[in-house]
C-alpha positions, 0 to 999 in steps of 0.5 A, a space after each residue: 276644453 278638458 270637459 269637451 275632451 272628457 265627453 268626446 273620449 268618454 270610453 277612454 275616461 271610463 277606463 281611466 279617470 286620469 286618461 290625460 296622464 297616460 303615455 302615448 303607448 298606454 293610450 294606443 293600447 286602451 284604444 286597441 281594446 276599445 275598438 276591439 282591434 278593428 282599427 289599423 295600427 296607423 288609425 290607432 296611432 293617429 287617434 292616440 296622437 290626436 288625443 294626446 295633443 288635445 290633452 296638452 291644450 286643455 287645463 286639467 287643474 280645474 274641477 269638472 264644470 257642473 260635475 258632481 259625483 253621484 252620491 246615493 245618500 239619503 235626501 231629506 224626505 218631504 212629509 204629508 200633512 198626516 205625517 206619511 213619507 211622500 218621497 220614499 221611492 223617489 231616490 231609487 227612481 232617480 237612480 234608475 233614471 240616471 242609469 237609463 240615461 247612462 246606458 243610452 249614452 253608451 249606445 250611440 253609434 256613428 255611421 258615415 256614408 260616402 257617395 261617389 259619382 263616377 264619370 262616364 268613362 270606359 277607361 279602366 285607368 280612370 276608375 283605378 286612379 279614383 279608387 287608389 286615391 280613395 284607399 290612400 286617403 281613407 285608411 
């Protein structure tokens, strides 16, 4: 579960590797920054509350599964029959590919489209009630 939380809240964990240890107030402040102030206090509070509750359920004592810090150490290079080094640029190429993958992950955006099929009615009160209910439940 801890790994799933790290993935779902990757922006928060990019700011603080131990984001699960932050107080609710600190999480709210970080989320305000991450959302560029575009979310209301209520939404930020709900987001922070959800994050903290999920963190309480996760086991943070286990090391991250399959995660190894990207060590840019020199790897033993294979040699051709004639003694020339074959993989001289492979390490650099691998690092560039990893950077590209990381950049692609950061550019993911989610968009929600909500379609409302309104009833045939000339009574404005019907539409007022529908939109008032939407406002109440979507904010």
